[in-house]
C-alpha positions in Angstrom: 2.2 -26.1 18.4 1.3 -29.7 19.1 3.8 -32.5 18.5 3.0 -36.0 17.5 5.7 -38.5 17.4 8.3 -35.8 17.1 6.4 -34.2 14.1 4.9 -30.8 14.3 1.2 -30.5 13.8 -2.1 -28.8 14.9 -5.6 -29.7 15.6 -8.1 -28.8 12.9 -11.7 -29.3 13.4 -11.2 -32.0 16.1 -8.8 -33.9 13.8 -5.1 -34.0 14.3 -3.1 -32.9 11.2 0.6 -33.7 11.0 2.5 -31.3 8.8 6.0 -30.5 7.7 7.6 -27.8 9.9 7.5 -25.1 7.0 3.8 -25.5 6.6 3.3 -25.0 10.2 5.5 -21.9 10.3 3.5 -20.6 7.3 0.2 -21.1 9.0 1.3 -19.4 12.1 2.9 -16.6 10.2 -0.5 -15.8 8.6 -2.1 -15.7 12.1 0.5 -13.5 13.7 2.8 -16.3 14.9 6.2 -16.7 13.2 7.3 -14.2 10.5 8.0 -16.2 7.4 8.9 -15.7 3.9 5.4 -14.4 3.1 6.2 -11.0 4.7 6.0 -8.1 2.2 9.4 -7.2 0.9 9.0 -3.5 1.6 7.1 -3.8 5.0 3.7 -2.2 5.4 2.2 1.1 4.8 -0.4 3.0 6.7 -3.2 0.8 7.8 -0.9 -2.2 7.5 -1.2 -2.0 3.7 1.4 -4.7 2.5 4.2 -3.3 0.3 5.1 -6.3 -1.8 6.8 -4.7 -4.7 8.9 -1.5 -5.6 5.6 0.0 -7.1 3.7 -0.6 -3.8 6.6 1.0 -2.0 6.8 4.0 -4.3 3.0 4.5 -4.2 3.1 4.6 -0.4 5.9 7.2 -0.7 3.6 9.3 -2.7 0.8 8.9 -0.1 3.2 9.6 2.7 4.2 12.9 1.1 0.6 13.9 0.6 -0.4 13.0 4.1 2.6 14.8 5.6 1.4 18.0 3.8 -2.0 17.6 5.7 -3.9 16.4 2.6 -6.7 13.8 3.0 -6.7 10.4 1.3 -10.0 9.3 -0.3 -12.2 7.1 1.7 -15.9 6.2 2.1 -17.6 9.6 2.8 -14.5 11.7 2.4 -13.1 13.3 -0.7 -9.3 13.2 -1.1 -6.5 11.9 -3.2 -6.0 8.4 -4.8 -2.8 6.9 -6.1 -3.1 4.5 -9.0 -0.8 2.9 -11.7 2.9 3.3 -11.8 5.7 0.8 -11.9 7.9 -0.3 -14.9 9.0 3.3 -15.6 5.4 4.4 -16.0 4.3 7.5 -13.8 1.7 7.0 -11.2 -1.6 8.8 -11.5 -2.7 10.9 -8.5 -6.2 12.1 -8.7 -8.7 14.1 -6.6 -11.7 12.0 -5.9 -14.5 14.4 -4.9 -16.5 17.4 -6.2 -15.1 18.9 -9.3 -15.6 22.4 -7.7 -12.7 21.8 -5.4 -10.4 19.9 -7.7 -8.2 22.6 -9.0 -7.1 23.7 -5.5 -6.6 20.2 -4.4 -4.5 19.2 -7.5 -2.4 22.3 -7.1 -1.9 21.3 -3.4 -0.8 17.9 -4.5 1.7 19.3 -7.0 3.2 21.6 -4.4 3.5 18.8 -1.7 5.0 16.3 -4.1 7.5 18.7 -5.6 8.6 19.7 -2.1 9.2 16.0 -1.4 11.5 15.9 -4.4 9.2 14.1 -6.8 8.3 15.1 -10.4 4.6 16.1 -10.7 2.9 17.2 -13.8 -0.8 18.0 -14.7 -2.5 15.2 -16.7 -3.5 16.9 -20.0 -6.4 14.5 -20.3 -8.1 15.1 -16.8 -8.0 18.3 -14.7 -8.6 16.4 -11.6 -5.3 14.3 -11.8 -1.7 14.5 -12.3 1.3 12.3 -13.2 3.9 11.6 -10.7 7.4 10.2 -10.8 8.8 9.3 -7.3 12.3 10.5 -6.3 
């Protein structure tokens, strides 16, 4: 950090910018410097996914339970589970994103893994490739 006349500041595009200390700390926090108030309340999940809310934290707990059971998370080019919704006393939706031919076995494996982790998991009556989950 640069100091100009006792004021913290930084160089931006060749110009000197003098800023209040909090603004500099926020800027440095964004780029890996000082941790500020902008850190996620519940830390980070896999892949540094920020967990800002209880809903984010609970969704990550569901993902963790499924990963711990050896189940794959959906990504480009790979079938697997997705976790959506939840929060405000509503259940999360856990769905298998992949070929319908393998959905039944996958959803059954999701139910077993989530129940083993102490969560309530019930099939979604509207979609055979998904279930509703209430975290523990």
